[in-house]
VOPAGU-2260 file (C-alpha; in pm, 1 decimal, decimal comma):
REM VOPAGU-2260
SITE   aa  ch    i         X         Y         Z
SITE  MET   A    0   -4700,5  -18517,7    5385,6
SITE  THR   A    1   -5061,8  -18426,6    5340,1
SITE  ASP   A    2   -5343,9  -18364,6    5581,0
SITE  ARG   A    3   -5660,2  -18528,8    5457,9
SITE  GLY   A    4   -5870,9  -18428,3    5757,0
SITE  THR   A    5   -6095,9  -18222,1    5532,7
SITE  GLN   A    6   -6122,7  -18502,7    5276,0
SITE  ARG   A    7   -6274,0  -18755,5    5514,6
SITE  ALA   A    8   -6628,7  -18644,8    5441,8
SITE  ALA   A    9   -6559,8  -18589,8    5071,8
SITE  GLY   A   10   -6393,9  -18924,6    5000,1
SITE  PRO   A   11   -6580,1  -19214,8    4844,4
SITE  TYR   A   12   -6485,6  -19446,6    5134,2
SITE  CYS   A   13   -6532,1  -19431,1    5510,8
SITE  GLY   A   14   -6204,4  -19370,5    5696,1
SITE  LEU   A   15   -6304,2  -19593,7    5987,2
SITE  CYS   A   16   -6471,8  -19901,2    5836,2
SITE  GLY   A   17   -6350,0  -19876,6    5474,4
SITE  LYS   A   18   -6695,7  -19927,8    5325,3
SITE  PRO   A   19   -6823,4  -19702,3    5046,4
SITE  ALA   A   20   -6962,6  -19375,3    5178,9
SITE  ASN   A   21   -7241,0  -19197,6    4997,1
SITE  GLY   A   22   -7111,2  -18856,1    5105,8
SITE  GLU   A   23   -7445,2  -18752,3    5250,4
SITE  THR   A   24   -7610,9  -18812,7    5583,3
SITE  HIS   A   25   -7960,6  -18798,6    5429,1
SITE  ASP   A   26   -8069,6  -19106,9    5236,8
SITE  GLY   A   27   -8348,0  -18934,6    5040,5
SITE  GLY   A   28   -8640,5  -19094,0    5223,7
SITE  GLY   A   29   -8915,8  -18923,9    5419,4
SITE  LEU   A   30   -8792,6  -19068,9    5748,1
SITE  PRO   A   31   -8492,4  -18935,8    5943,2
SITE  PRO   A   32   -8152,0  -19001,8    5780,7
SITE  SER   A   33   -8005,1  -19348,1    5812,6
SITE  ASP   A   34   -7712,9  -19390,5    6049,9
SITE  THR   A   35   -7492,2  -19577,9    5801,2
SITE  HIS   A   36   -7175,1  -19387,6    5884,0
SITE  LEU   A   37   -7287,8  -19147,5    6157,4
SITE  LYS   A   38   -7128,8  -19370,9    6423,1
SITE  CYS   A   39   -6808,9  -19388,7    6217,2
SITE  ALA   A   40   -6801,4  -19009,0    6188,1
SITE  ARG   A   41   -6831,6  -18973,1    6566,2
SITE  LEU   A   42   -6552,7  -19226,1    6625,4
SITE  LEU   A   43   -6323,3  -19057,4    6370,2
SITE  MET   A   44   -6328,9  -18747,4    6589,7
SITE  LEU   A   45   -6154,5  -18955,8    6859,1
SITE  GLU   A   46   -5923,5  -19185,7    6662,8
SITE  PRO   A   47   -5724,7  -19188,8    6337,5
SITE  PRO   A   48   -5866,7  -19322,3    6011,8
SITE  ARG   A   49   -5791,4  -19690,9    5961,1
SITE  PHE   A   50   -5877,1  -19691,1    5589,0
SITE  CYS   A   51   -5783,8  -19452,0    5307,0
SITE  VAL   A   52   -6082,2  -19233,6    5214,3
SITE  ALA   A   53   -5964,4  -19215,5    4851,6
SITE  CYS   A   54   -5931,4  -19588,6    4776,5
SITE  GLY   A   55   -6059,1  -19785,1    5079,1
SITE  ARG   A   56   -5726,5  -19964,2    5139,9
SITE  ARG   A   57   -5617,0  -20045,2    5494,4
SITE  GLN   A   58   -5355,7  -19796,8    5620,4
SITE  LYS   A   59   -5053,3  -19831,9    5845,5
SITE  VAL   A   60   -5135,9  -19626,2    6156,1
SITE  GLN   A   61   -4899,0  -19508,4    6429,6
SITE  VAL   A   62   -5034,4  -19337,6    6741,8
SITE  SER   A   63   -4813,5  -19145,5    6985,0
SITE  PRO   A   64   -4880,8  -18906,2    7275,0
SITE  GLN   A   65   -4819,3  -18613,0    7038,3
SITE  GLY   A   66   -5065,3  -18729,5    6768,0
SITE  TRP   A   67   -5093,5  -18990,3    6495,1
SITE  TRP   A   68   -5005,4  -19061,6    6133,9
SITE  ALA   A   69   -5161,6  -19296,6    5880,7
SITE  SER   A   70   -5003,7  -19408,2    5554,5
SITE  CYS   A   71   -5174,9  -19543,6    5241,3
SITE  SER   A   72   -4953,1  -19734,4    4998,1
SITE  ARG   A   73   -5112,7  -19547,0    4705,1
SITE  HIS   A   74   -5202,5  -19201,8    4840,3
SITE  GLY   A   75   -4931,8  -19120,3    5093,3
SITE  MET   A   76   -4936,9  -19004,0    5451,2
SITE  THR   A   77   -5200,0  -18829,6    5661,6
SITE  VAL   A   78   -5098,7  -18665,8    5989,4
SITE  SER   A   79   -5306,3  -18541,3    6280,1
SITE  GLY   A   80   -5366,4  -18169,0    6276,4
């Protein structure tokens, strides 16, 4: 089992919506950063990732009173820390 909690921000895909993540909160413009995945990042602090951050595939997720686990068919299992 692996814990990918630290890889959420580093992965090429968002763990909540599965869309490609640019890895940065600043979009390079002169205006404030876009909120593309800021809402997703806030929600991931409260719930498990629904998509694999490495490949963007939908994961099997099991939530229990003690925590949660999520399993990607290609990259294995992630458990709550």
